[in-house]
Backbone as ProteinMPNN parsed JSONL, in Angstrom:
{"seq_chain_A": "MSRRDLGPWAIFGAPLVIAILALTGLVGALLADGAWDWIGAVLLAGAIAGAVAGRMFCRIRNRAERG", "coords_chain_A": {"N_chain_A": [[-84.675, 208.492, -59.479], [-87.105, 206.213, -58.917], [-89.27, 204.503, -56.589], [-90.016, 202.17, -57.79], [-87.825, 201.439, -59.248], [-86.12, 200.372, -57.429], [-84.967, 197.377, -56.237], [-85.299, 194.46, -54.064], [-82.667, 193.898, -53.133], [-81.387, 196.377, -53.334], [-82.747, 197.825, -51.45], [-82.599, 196.361, -49.018], [-79.966, 195.538, -48.856], [-77.653, 196.927, -47.688], [-78.449, 197.152, -44.885], [-78.56, 194.405, -44.353], [-75.893, 193.555, -44.685], [-74.672, 195.035, -42.625], [-75.979, 193.902, -40.419], [-75.056, 191.243, -40.571], [-72.288, 191.614, -40.163], [-72.354, 192.677, -37.541], [-73.563, 190.562, -36.07], [-71.71, 188.486, -36.505], [-69.467, 189.564, -35.255], [-70.412, 189.808, -32.593], [-71.02, 187.096, -31.877], [-68.534, 185.869, -32.304], [-66.911, 187.256, -30.448], [-68.139, 186.528, -28.081], [-67.951, 183.719, -27.937], [-65.267, 182.903, -28.218], [-61.84, 183.436, -27.18], [-59.017, 185.689, -27.032], [-57.708, 186.29, -30.156], [-60.205, 186.368, -31.374], [-61.661, 188.114, -29.797], [-60.612, 190.591, -30.548], [-61.16, 190.553, -33.287], [-63.943, 190.458, -33.191], [-64.472, 192.937, -31.971], [-63.545, 194.683, -33.955], [-65.275, 194.028, -36.082], [-67.768, 194.741, -34.972], [-67.334, 197.495, -34.572], [-67.002, 198.227, -37.231], [-69.561, 197.706, -38.213], [-71.088, 199.583, -36.811], [-69.866, 201.945, -37.691], [-70.5, 201.743, -40.392], [-73.293, 202.012, -40.331], [-73.563, 204.633, -39.324], [-72.182, 206.071, -41.317], [-73.808, 205.518, -43.522], [-76.177, 206.785, -42.755], [-75.324, 209.46, -42.639], [-74.606, 209.83, -45.322], [-77.127, 209.657, -46.547], [-78.368, 211.931, -45.455], [-76.747, 214.004, -46.496], [-77.143, 213.618, -49.235], [-79.911, 214.102, -49.431], [-80.051, 216.81, -48.706], [-78.62, 217.929, -50.82], [-80.3, 217.358, -52.951], [-82.491, 218.922, -52.361], [-81.613, 221.458, -52.785]], "CA_chain_A": [[-84.887, 207.093, -59.205], [-88.353, 206.001, -58.213], [-89.298, 203.299, -55.759], [-90.154, 201.012, -58.675], [-86.49, 201.074, -59.713], [-85.383, 199.733, -56.35], [-85.283, 195.989, -55.945], [-85.071, 194.086, -52.661], [-81.263, 193.995, -52.753], [-81.063, 197.79, -53.181], [-83.378, 198.312, -50.232], [-82.187, 195.632, -47.822], [-78.583, 195.086, -48.967], [-76.781, 197.526, -46.677], [-78.799, 196.684, -43.539], [-78.208, 192.994, -44.225], [-74.442, 193.479, -44.479], [-74.405, 195.551, -41.283], [-76.451, 192.9, -39.465], [-74.142, 190.089, -40.609], [-71.062, 192.022, -39.488], [-72.602, 192.799, -36.112], [-73.776, 189.237, -35.484], [-70.438, 187.763, -36.525], [-68.641, 190.151, -34.203], [-70.947, 189.438, -31.28], [-70.852, 185.662, -31.639], [-67.102, 185.598, -32.195], [-66.387, 187.794, -29.195], [-68.714, 185.807, -26.946], [-67.616, 182.296, -27.907], [-63.838, 182.608, -28.233], [-60.975, 184.433, -26.562], [-57.805, 186.029, -27.773], [-57.858, 187.016, -31.419], [-61.623, 186.567, -31.683], [-62.116, 189.335, -29.124], [-60.227, 191.714, -31.396], [-61.929, 190.455, -34.536], [-65.31, 190.854, -32.851], [-64.511, 194.381, -31.752], [-63.387, 195.348, -35.254], [-66.503, 193.844, -36.854], [-68.815, 195.578, -34.379], [-67.029, 198.889, -34.883], [-67.294, 198.409, -38.648], [-71.015, 197.755, -38.392], [-71.555, 200.879, -36.303], [-69.371, 202.972, -38.615], [-71.291, 201.631, -41.616], [-74.615, 202.584, -40.092], [-73.414, 206.083, -39.212], [-71.822, 206.589, -42.638], [-75.001, 205.442, -44.361], [-77.109, 207.84, -42.341], [-74.77, 210.743, -43.065], [-74.709, 209.876, -46.781], [-78.52, 209.977, -46.881], [-78.63, 213.331, -45.114], [-76.054, 214.869, -47.455], [-77.812, 213.472, -50.525], [-81.212, 214.769, -49.363], [-79.82, 218.245, -48.716], [-78.199, 218.318, -52.162], [-81.472, 217.289, -53.833], [-83.404, 220.033, -52.064], [-81.085, 222.661, -53.387]], "C_chain_A": [[-86.183, 206.957, -58.393], [-88.276, 204.72, -57.398], [-89.458, 202.039, -56.608], [-88.792, 200.533, -59.169], [-85.708, 200.286, -58.67], [-85.873, 198.309, -56.127], [-85.011, 195.679, -54.485], [-83.604, 194.227, -52.244], [-80.855, 195.453, -52.536], [-81.626, 198.35, -51.875], [-82.773, 197.671, -48.99], [-80.722, 195.209, -47.829], [-77.68, 195.622, -47.857], [-77.164, 197.114, -45.258], [-78.453, 195.215, -43.311], [-76.711, 192.818, -43.969], [-74.07, 193.95, -43.073], [-74.828, 194.532, -40.231], [-75.529, 191.689, -39.421], [-72.834, 190.426, -39.916], [-71.253, 192.084, -37.973], [-72.788, 191.442, -35.455], [-72.5, 188.411, -35.452], [-69.515, 188.275, -35.423], [-69.107, 189.766, -32.82], [-70.702, 187.976, -30.958], [-69.378, 185.321, -31.467], [-66.525, 186.069, -30.874], [-66.935, 187.042, -27.988], [-68.227, 184.373, -26.828], [-66.128, 182.004, -27.807], [-63.064, 183.75, -27.577], [-59.803, 184.742, -27.468], [-58.101, 186.841, -29.009], [-59.321, 187.276, -31.749], [-62.199, 187.781, -30.966], [-61.808, 190.561, -29.971], [-61.004, 191.716, -32.709], [-63.369, 190.894, -34.297], [-65.448, 192.347, -32.654], [-64.408, 195.148, -33.066], [-64.663, 195.219, -36.083], [-67.65, 194.679, -36.291], [-68.582, 197.055, -34.674], [-67.312, 199.184, -36.359], [-68.783, 198.498, -38.926], [-71.577, 199.099, -37.931], [-71.119, 202.0, -37.24], [-70.148, 202.943, -39.931], [-72.671, 202.241, -41.473], [-74.556, 204.112, -40.021], [-73.088, 206.698, -40.568], [-73.014, 206.565, -43.588], [-75.996, 206.534, -44.042], [-76.613, 209.213, -42.794], [-74.855, 210.902, -44.581], [-76.131, 210.249, -47.197], [-78.845, 211.427, -46.57], [-77.994, 214.277, -46.125], [-76.744, 214.819, -48.807], [-79.151, 214.199, -50.515], [-81.062, 216.288, -49.384], [-79.421, 218.731, -50.11], [-79.376, 218.304, -53.125], [-82.421, 218.437, -53.6], [-82.91, 221.368, -52.62], [-80.432, 223.564, -52.495]], "O_chain_A": [[-86.315, 207.531, -57.311], [-87.32, 203.952, -57.515], [-89.07, 200.953, -56.177], [-88.623, 199.353, -59.476], [-84.737, 199.607, -59.003], [-87.052, 198.078, -55.86], [-84.54, 196.543, -53.745], [-83.325, 194.635, -51.117], [-80.057, 195.739, -51.644], [-81.038, 199.248, -51.273], [-82.468, 198.362, -48.019], [-80.276, 194.57, -46.876], [-77.017, 194.848, -47.166], [-76.279, 196.754, -44.482], [-78.092, 194.827, -42.2], [-76.315, 192.014, -43.124], [-73.244, 193.326, -42.408], [-74.111, 194.321, -39.253], [-75.251, 191.164, -38.343], [-72.315, 189.61, -39.155], [-70.412, 191.6, -37.214], [-72.228, 191.193, -34.387], [-72.239, 187.711, -34.474], [-68.86, 187.487, -34.741], [-68.292, 189.432, -31.96], [-70.223, 187.654, -29.871], [-69.02, 184.558, -30.57], [-65.736, 185.36, -30.249], [-66.251, 186.934, -26.97], [-68.103, 183.859, -25.716], [-65.76, 180.927, -27.34], [-63.562, 184.868, -27.439], [-59.627, 184.137, -28.526], [-58.667, 187.932, -28.937], [-59.644, 188.304, -32.346], [-63.126, 188.414, -31.47], [-62.638, 191.462, -30.099], [-61.449, 192.764, -33.176], [-63.945, 191.617, -35.109], [-66.416, 192.956, -33.11], [-65.103, 196.144, -33.266], [-65.091, 196.184, -36.717], [-68.421, 195.262, -37.052], [-69.522, 197.783, -34.99], [-67.804, 200.26, -36.697], [-69.217, 199.276, -39.776], [-72.441, 199.677, -38.59], [-71.903, 202.898, -37.55], [-70.422, 203.99, -40.517], [-73.162, 202.907, -42.384], [-75.403, 204.797, -40.594], [-73.65, 207.731, -40.933], [-73.203, 207.495, -44.372], [-76.586, 207.137, -44.939], [-77.396, 210.032, -43.276], [-75.145, 211.993, -45.072], [-76.32, 211.065, -48.1], [-79.531, 212.085, -47.352], [-78.624, 215.239, -46.562], [-76.915, 215.849, -49.458], [-79.497, 214.852, -51.5], [-81.863, 216.98, -50.013], [-79.829, 219.812, -50.535], [-79.45, 219.144, -54.022], [-83.089, 218.89, -54.53], [-83.695, 222.278, -52.886], [-79.952, 224.614, -52.922]]}, "name": "protein", "num_of_chains": 1, "seq": "MSRRDLGPWAIFGAPLVIAILALTGLVGALLADGAWDWIGAVLLAGAIAGAVAGRMFCRIRNRAERG"}
């Protein structure tokens, strides 16, 4: 797959989803109490886990391509 094959959604899709999850979690946890605190914590944890999983996936894929 070359860089020409990658469109904007393929490049910026995952970071955009992570950013939306993180912002929703932050705003929800800051503006409301009770259930929103838990929802915010879950969304922030999901955003962090997504970023870490994405980074690990790239490392594993790069190692497999190198041989």
